[in-house]
TITINU-670648 format. One record per residue: x, y, z of N, C-alpha, C in turn. Coordinates in nm, 4 decimals. Layout:
N
n.xx=X | n.yy=Y | n.zz=Z | ca.xx=X | ca.yy=Y | ca.zz=Z | c.xx=X | c.yy=Y | c.zz=Z
...
//
This chain:
86
n.xx=18.3365 | n.yy=20.6967 | n.zz=9.6707 | ca.xx=18.3798 | ca.yy=20.6096 | ca.zz=9.5651 | c.xx=18.5295 | c.yy=20.5821 | c.zz=9.5825
n.xx=18.5701 | n.yy=20.4590 | n.zz=9.5652 | ca.xx=18.7103 | ca.yy=20.4211 | ca.zz=9.5830 | c.xx=18.7915 | c.yy=20.4607 | c.zz=9.4603
n.xx=18.9126 | n.yy=20.5088 | n.zz=9.4853 | ca.xx=19.0006 | ca.yy=20.5461 | ca.zz=9.3760 | c.xx=19.0665 | c.yy=20.4213 | c.zz=9.3185
n.xx=19.0926 | n.yy=20.4265 | n.zz=9.1879 | ca.xx=19.1599 | ca.yy=20.3158 | ca.zz=9.1220 | c.xx=19.3101 | c.yy=20.3273 | c.zz=9.1473
n.xx=19.3696 | n.yy=20.2186 | n.zz=9.1892 | ca.xx=19.5131 | ca.yy=20.2178 | ca.zz=9.2164 | c.xx=19.5872 | c.yy=20.1984 | c.zz=9.0837
n.xx=19.6897 | n.yy=20.2798 | n.zz=9.0612 | ca.xx=19.7680 | ca.yy=20.2716 | ca.zz=8.9383 | c.xx=19.8814 | c.yy=20.1709 | c.zz=8.9579
n.xx=19.8539 | n.yy=20.0462 | n.zz=8.9235 | ca.xx=19.9540 | ca.yy=19.9410 | ca.zz=8.9401 | c.xx=20.0694 | c.yy=19.9564 | c.zz=8.8419
n.xx=20.0433 | n.yy=20.0179 | n.zz=8.7285 | ca.xx=20.1505 | ca.yy=20.0399 | ca.zz=8.6315 | c.xx=20.2580 | c.yy=20.1314 | c.zz=8.6859
n.xx=20.2179 | n.yy=20.2385 | n.zz=8.7503 | ca.xx=20.3143 | ca.yy=20.3308 | ca.zz=8.8097 | c.xx=20.3881 | c.yy=20.2645 | c.zz=8.9262
n.xx=20.3166 | n.yy=20.1859 | n.zz=9.0034 | ca.xx=20.3806 | ca.yy=20.1148 | ca.zz=9.1147 | c.xx=20.4851 | c.yy=20.0160 | c.zz=9.0624
n.xx=20.4529 | n.yy=19.9452 | n.zz=8.9548 | ca.xx=20.5490 | ca.yy=19.8513 | ca.zz=8.8965 | c.xx=20.6690 | c.yy=19.9247 | c.zz=8.8385
n.xx=20.6451 | n.yy=20.0427 | n.zz=8.7808 | ca.xx=20.7536 | ca.yy=20.1239 | ca.zz=8.7255 | c.xx=20.8510 | c.yy=20.1664 | c.zz=8.8354
n.xx=20.7964 | n.yy=20.2147 | n.zz=8.9454 | ca.xx=20.8802 | ca.yy=20.2573 | ca.zz=9.0584 | c.xx=20.9538 | c.yy=20.1370 | c.zz=9.1182
n.xx=20.8839 | n.yy=20.0251 | n.zz=9.1337 | ca.xx=20.9493 | ca.yy=19.9059 | ca.zz=9.1882 | c.xx=21.0585 | c.yy=19.8538 | c.zz=9.0948
n.xx=21.0402 | n.yy=19.8695 | n.zz=8.9654 | ca.xx=21.1444 | ca.yy=19.8296 | ca.zz=8.8709 | c.xx=21.2702 | c.yy=19.9125 | c.zz=8.8865
n.xx=21.2535 | n.yy=20.0432 | n.zz=8.9025 | ca.xx=21.3695 | ca.yy=20.1309 | ca.zz=8.9231 | c.xx=21.4376 | c.yy=20.0991 | c.zz=9.0558
n.xx=21.3586 | n.yy=20.0801 | n.zz=9.1595 | ca.xx=21.4144 | ca.yy=20.0465 | ca.zz=9.2919 | c.xx=21.4855 | c.yy=19.9116 | c.zz=9.2861
n.xx=21.4312 | n.yy=19.8176 | n.zz=9.2095 | ca.xx=21.4931 | ca.yy=19.6863 | ca.zz=9.1963 | c.xx=21.6308 | c.yy=19.6956 | c.zz=9.1317
n.xx=21.6441 | n.yy=19.7802 | n.zz=9.0310 | ca.xx=21.7743 | ca.yy=19.7976 | ca.zz=8.9656 | c.xx=21.8743 | c.yy=19.8601 | c.zz=9.0627
n.xx=21.8309 | n.yy=19.9574 | n.zz=9.1394 | ca.xx=21.9206 | ca.yy=20.0210 | ca.zz=9.2368 | c.xx=21.9598 | c.yy=19.9214 | c.zz=9.3459
n.xx=21.8614 | n.yy=19.8485 | n.zz=9.3979 | ca.xx=21.8902 | ca.yy=19.7519 | ca.zz=9.5044 | c.xx=21.9714 | c.yy=19.6329 | c.zz=9.4555
n.xx=21.9660 | n.yy=19.6025 | n.zz=9.3265 | ca.xx=22.0434 | ca.yy=19.4890 | ca.zz=9.2769 | c.xx=22.1926 | c.yy=19.5116 | c.zz=9.2955
n.xx=22.2346 | n.yy=19.6366 | n.zz=9.2923 | ca.xx=22.3756 | ca.yy=19.6692 | ca.zz=9.3120 | c.xx=22.4088 | c.yy=19.6765 | c.zz=9.4606
n.xx=22.3205 | n.yy=19.7356 | n.zz=9.5386 | ca.xx=22.3466 | ca.yy=19.7554 | ca.zz=9.6812 | c.xx=22.3257 | c.yy=19.6267 | c.zz=9.7598
n.xx=22.2105 | n.yy=19.5633 | n.zz=9.7414 | ca.xx=22.1750 | ca.yy=19.4415 | ca.zz=9.8144 | c.xx=22.0967 | c.yy=19.3510 | c.zz=9.7186
n.xx=22.1634 | n.yy=19.2516 | n.zz=9.6580 | ca.xx=22.0974 | ca.yy=19.1704 | ca.zz=9.5561 | c.xx=21.9730 | c.yy=19.0957 | c.zz=9.6043
n.xx=21.9695 | n.yy=19.0561 | n.zz=9.7298 | ca.xx=21.8524 | ca.yy=18.9840 | ca.zz=9.7799 | c.xx=21.7310 | c.yy=19.0773 | c.zz=9.7836
n.xx=21.7506 | n.yy=19.1994 | n.zz=9.8312 | ca.xx=21.6410 | ca.yy=19.2971 | ca.zz=9.8331 | c.xx=21.5988 | c.yy=19.3324 | c.zz=9.6906
n.xx=21.6944 | n.yy=19.3461 | n.zz=9.5999 | ca.xx=21.6617 | ca.yy=19.3738 | ca.zz=9.4604 | c.xx=21.5811 | c.yy=19.2629 | c.zz=9.3968
n.xx=21.6131 | n.yy=19.1390 | n.zz=9.4324 | ca.xx=21.5387 | ca.yy=19.0244 | ca.zz=9.3809 | c.xx=21.3947 | c.yy=19.0256 | c.zz=9.4305
n.xx=21.3769 | n.yy=19.0515 | n.zz=9.5589 | ca.xx=21.2424 | ca.yy=19.0548 | ca.zz=9.6165 | c.xx=21.1598 | c.yy=19.1674 | c.zz=9.5547
n.xx=21.2179 | n.yy=19.2866 | n.zz=9.5453 | ca.xx=21.1447 | ca.yy=19.4006 | ca.zz=9.4898 | c.xx=21.1122 | c.yy=19.3777 | c.zz=9.3422
n.xx=21.2045 | n.yy=19.3174 | n.zz=9.2680 | ca.xx=21.1790 | ca.yy=19.2879 | ca.zz=9.1269 | c.xx=21.0659 | c.yy=19.1884 | c.zz=9.1080
n.xx=21.0620 | n.yy=19.0852 | n.zz=9.1915 | ca.xx=20.9549 | ca.yy=18.9861 | ca.zz=9.1825 | c.xx=20.8204 | c.yy=19.0488 | c.zz=9.2184
n.xx=20.8195 | n.yy=19.1344 | n.zz=9.3188 | ca.xx=20.6948 | ca.yy=19.2034 | ca.zz=9.3556 | c.xx=20.6490 | c.yy=19.2927 | c.zz=9.2401
n.xx=20.7422 | n.yy=19.3621 | n.zz=9.1765 | ca.xx=20.7073 | ca.yy=19.4472 | ca.zz=9.0627 | c.xx=20.6493 | c.yy=19.3689 | c.zz=8.9465
n.xx=20.7056 | n.yy=19.2511 | n.zz=8.9205 | ca.xx=20.6532 | ca.yy=19.1658 | ca.zz=8.8130 | c.xx=20.5139 | c.yy=19.1155 | c.zz=8.8472
n.xx=20.4924 | n.yy=19.0784 | n.zz=8.9724 | ca.xx=20.3610 | ca.yy=19.0252 | ca.zz=9.0093 | c.xx=20.2531 | c.yy=19.1335 | c.zz=9.0118
n.xx=20.2903 | n.yy=19.2561 | n.zz=9.0440 | ca.xx=20.1922 | ca.yy=19.3660 | ca.zz=9.0460 | c.xx=20.1472 | c.yy=19.4018 | c.zz=8.9039
n.xx=20.2381 | n.yy=19.3956 | n.zz=8.8087 | ca.xx=20.2077 | ca.yy=19.4432 | ca.zz=8.6740 | c.xx=20.1098 | c.yy=19.3515 | c.zz=8.6004
n.xx=20.0864 | n.yy=19.2325 | n.zz=8.6487 | ca.xx=19.9937 | ca.yy=19.1408 | ca.zz=8.5827 | c.xx=19.8510 | c.yy=19.1937 | c.zz=8.5834
n.xx=19.8219 | n.yy=19.2887 | n.zz=8.6708 | ca.xx=19.6862 | ca.yy=19.3401 | ca.zz=8.6849 | c.xx=19.6567 | c.yy=19.4564 | c.zz=8.5906
n.xx=19.7559 | n.yy=19.5029 | n.zz=8.5172 | ca.xx=19.7377 | ca.yy=19.6238 | ca.zz=8.4363 | c.xx=19.7993 | c.yy=19.6033 | c.zz=8.2976
n.xx=19.7425 | n.yy=19.6650 | n.zz=8.1982 | ca.xx=19.7914 | ca.yy=19.6501 | ca.zz=8.0605 | c.xx=19.8323 | c.yy=19.7828 | c.zz=7.9978
n.xx=19.8528 | n.yy=19.8863 | n.zz=8.0770 | ca.xx=19.8869 | ca.yy=20.0181 | ca.zz=8.0223 | c.xx=20.0320 | c.yy=20.0213 | c.zz=7.9744
n.xx=20.0678 | n.yy=20.1300 | n.zz=7.9088 | ca.xx=20.2025 | ca.yy=20.1463 | ca.zz=7.8552 | c.xx=20.3068 | c.yy=20.1548 | c.zz=7.9666
n.xx=20.2737 | n.yy=20.2277 | n.zz=8.0709 | ca.xx=20.3694 | ca.yy=20.2404 | ca.zz=8.1820 | c.xx=20.3838 | c.yy=20.1083 | c.zz=8.2569
n.xx=20.2803 | n.yy=20.0255 | n.zz=8.2547 | ca.xx=20.2890 | ca.yy=19.8937 | ca.zz=8.3177 | c.xx=20.3858 | c.yy=19.8040 | c.zz=8.2412
n.xx=20.3840 | n.yy=19.8144 | n.zz=8.1084 | ca.xx=20.4781 | ca.yy=19.7364 | ca.zz=8.0273 | c.xx=20.6221 | c.yy=19.7792 | c.zz=8.0543
n.xx=20.6419 | n.yy=19.9102 | n.zz=8.0663 | ca.xx=20.7759 | ca.yy=19.9608 | ca.zz=8.0985 | c.xx=20.8178 | c.yy=19.9163 | c.zz=8.2383
n.xx=20.7233 | n.yy=19.9180 | n.zz=8.3320 | ca.xx=20.7527 | ca.yy=19.8725 | ca.zz=8.4671 | c.xx=20.7885 | c.yy=19.7257 | c.zz=8.4716
n.xx=20.7208 | n.yy=19.6461 | n.zz=8.3895 | ca.xx=20.7519 | ca.yy=19.5030 | ca.zz=8.3847 | c.xx=20.8926 | c.yy=19.4813 | c.zz=8.3303
n.xx=20.9296 | n.yy=19.5566 | n.zz=8.2258 | ca.xx=21.0643 | ca.yy=19.5449 | ca.zz=8.1701 | c.xx=21.1694 | c.yy=19.5833 | c.zz=8.2740
n.xx=21.1451 | n.yy=19.6925 | n.zz=8.3448 | ca.xx=21.2411 | ca.yy=19.7359 | ca.zz=8.4470 | c.xx=21.2508 | c.yy=19.6345 | c.zz=8.5607
n.xx=21.1386 | n.yy=19.5765 | n.zz=8.5992 | ca.xx=21.1400 | ca.yy=19.4766 | ca.zz=8.7059 | c.xx=21.2146 | c.yy=19.3509 | c.zz=8.6628
n.xx=21.1980 | n.yy=19.3117 | n.zz=8.5375 | ca.xx=21.2711 | ca.yy=19.1949 | ca.zz=8.4866 | c.xx=21.4205 | c.yy=19.2244 | c.zz=8.4821
n.xx=21.4578 | n.yy=19.3429 | n.zz=8.4369 | ca.xx=21.5996 | ca.yy=19.3813 | ca.zz=8.4344 | c.xx=21.6571 | c.yy=19.3814 | c.zz=8.5757
n.xx=21.5841 | n.yy=19.4388 | n.zz=8.6708 | ca.xx=21.6302 | ca.yy=19.4407 | ca.zz=8.8097 | c.xx=21.6421 | c.yy=19.3017 | c.zz=8.8688
n.xx=21.5489 | n.yy=19.2125 | n.zz=8.8359 | ca.xx=21.5546 | ca.yy=19.0753 | ca.zz=8.8855 | c.xx=21.6747 | c.yy=19.0011 | c.zz=8.8280
n.xx=21.6980 | n.yy=19.0158 | n.zz=8.6979 | ca.xx=21.8126 | ca.yy=18.9496 | ca.zz=8.6347 | c.xx=21.9435 | c.yy=19.0040 | c.zz=8.6911
n.xx=21.9537 | n.yy=19.1353 | n.zz=8.7056 | ca.xx=22.0749 | ca.yy=19.1935 | ca.zz=8.7640 | c.xx=22.0967 | c.yy=19.1455 | c.zz=8.9072
n.xx=21.9899 | n.yy=19.1332 | n.zz=8.9838 | ca.xx=22.0015 | ca.yy=19.0855 | ca.zz=9.1212 | c.xx=22.0538 | c.yy=18.9429 | c.zz=9.1245
n.xx=22.0035 | n.yy=18.8585 | n.zz=9.0356 | ca.xx=22.0509 | ca.yy=18.7199 | ca.zz=9.0304 | c.xx=22.1986 | c.yy=18.7155 | c.zz=8.9911
n.xx=22.2369 | n.yy=18.7959 | n.zz=8.8922 | ca.xx=22.3767 | ca.yy=18.7987 | ca.zz=8.8481 | c.xx=22.4677 | c.yy=18.8456 | c.zz=8.9613
n.xx=22.4312 | n.yy=18.9541 | n.zz=9.0277 | ca.xx=22.5144 | ca.yy=19.0048 | ca.zz=9.1359 | c.xx=22.5157 | c.yy=18.9108 | c.zz=9.2559
n.xx=22.4059 | n.yy=18.8418 | n.zz=9.2819 | ca.xx=22.4015 | ca.yy=18.7459 | ca.zz=9.3925 | c.xx=22.4940 | c.yy=18.6275 | c.zz=9.3649
n.xx=22.4891 | n.yy=18.5743 | n.zz=9.2432 | ca.xx=22.5784 | ca.yy=18.4641 | ca.zz=9.2064 | c.xx=22.7234 | c.yy=18.5100 | c.zz=9.2094
n.xx=22.7488 | n.yy=18.6292 | n.zz=9.1583 | ca.xx=22.8854 | ca.yy=18.6828 | ca.zz=9.1599 | c.xx=22.9368 | c.yy=18.7016 | c.zz=9.3021
n.xx=22.8510 | n.yy=18.7478 | n.zz=9.3910 | ca.xx=22.8892 | ca.yy=18.7647 | ca.zz=9.5312 | c.xx=22.9223 | c.yy=18.6312 | c.zz=9.5960
n.xx=22.8413 | n.yy=18.5303 | n.zz=9.5705 | ca.xx=22.8658 | ca.yy=18.3975 | ca.zz=9.6283 | c.xx=22.9946 | c.yy=18.3390 | c.zz=9.5737
n.xx=23.0175 | n.yy=18.3489 | n.zz=9.4428 | ca.xx=23.1399 | ca.yy=18.2951 | ca.zz=9.3828 | c.xx=23.2626 | c.yy=18.3668 | c.zz=9.4381
n.xx=23.2577 | n.yy=18.4990 | n.zz=9.4451 | ca.xx=23.3725 | ca.yy=18.5737 | ca.zz=9.4974 | c.xx=23.3962 | c.yy=18.5444 | c.zz=9.6452
n.xx=23.2895 | n.yy=18.5232 | n.zz=9.7206 | ca.xx=23.3051 | ca.yy=18.4898 | ca.zz=9.8620 | c.xx=23.3823 | c.yy=18.3597 | c.zz=9.8791
n.xx=23.3423 | n.yy=18.2580 | n.zz=9.8038 | ca.xx=23.4111 | ca.yy=18.1299 | ca.zz=9.8162 | c.xx=23.5510 | c.yy=18.1339 | c.zz=9.7550
n.xx=23.5720 | n.yy=18.2150 | n.zz=9.6513 | ca.xx=23.7040 | ca.yy=18.2278 | ca.zz=9.5928 | c.xx=23.8001 | c.yy=18.2945 | c.zz=9.6895
n.xx=23.7566 | n.yy=18.4027 | n.zz=9.7523 | ca.xx=23.8416 | ca.yy=18.4733 | ca.zz=9.8482 | c.xx=23.8626 | c.yy=18.3880 | c.zz=9.9724
n.xx=23.7591 | n.yy=18.3199 | n.zz=10.0173 | ca.xx=23.7717 | ca.yy=18.2353 | ca.zz=10.1353 | c.xx=23.8660 | c.yy=18.1175 | c.zz=10.1078
n.xx=23.8624 | n.yy=18.0639 | n.zz=9.9864 | ca.xx=23.9478 | ca.yy=17.9506 | ca.zz=9.9511 | c.xx=24.0919 | c.yy=17.9893 | c.zz=9.9318
n.xx=24.1210 | n.yy=18.1145 | n.zz=9.8953 | ca.xx=24.2583 | ca.yy=18.1556 | ca.zz=9.8715 | c.xx=24.3230 | c.yy=18.2196 | c.zz=9.9940
n.xx=24.2463 | n.yy=18.2443 | n.zz=10.0972 | ca.xx=24.3062 | ca.yy=18.3083 | ca.zz=10.2151 | c.xx=24.3829 | c.yy=18.2062 | c.zz=10.2966
n.xx=24.4872 | n.yy=18.2527 | n.zz=10.3626 | ca.xx=24.5711 | ca.yy=18.1646 | ca.zz=10.4414 | c.xx=24.5227 | c.yy=18.1546 | c.zz=10.5848
n.xx=24.4332 | n.yy=18.2421 | n.zz=10.6222 | ca.xx=24.3825 | ca.yy=18.2395 | ca.zz=10.7588 | c.xx=24.4744 | c.yy=18.3082 | c.zz=10.8583
n.xx=24.5822 | n.yy=18.3692 | n.zz=10.8103 | ca.xx=24.6762 | ca.yy=18.4371 | ca.zz=10.8970 | c.xx=24.6605 | c.yy=18.5867 | c.zz=10.8790
n.xx=24.6460 | n.yy=18.6586 | n.zz=10.9882 | ca.xx=24.6317 | ca.yy=18.8030 | ca.zz=10.9816 | c.xx=24.7684 | c.yy=18.8678 | c.zz=10.9616
n.xx=24.7779 | n.yy=18.9621 | n.zz=10.8693 | ca.xx=24.9073 | ca.yy=19.0305 | ca.zz=10.8519 | c.xx=24.9327 | c.yy=19.1239 | c.zz=10.9694
n.xx=25.0506 | n.yy=19.1111 | n.zz=11.0266 | ca.xx=25.0870 | ca.yy=19.1941 | ca.zz=11.1428 | c.xx=25.2015 | c.yy=19.2860 | c.zz=11.1066
//
């Protein structure tokens, strides 16, 4: 007999990983958060709801940090003189 996969627990873990990755690598955090949100649609348990919340938080944080990284990149690139200090 096949075992039932606990998608709620998987979404919970992916939500936590998404929050951690949003700080380290926003693109990876975004991908993991989206996967966590899509997995939780198959389950209605309490831990699945918590996992969905964590995945949404991780996805939003990833988007915020990604936009902040892009803005800071262009701000620093625009203010640099292109001359190396010697």
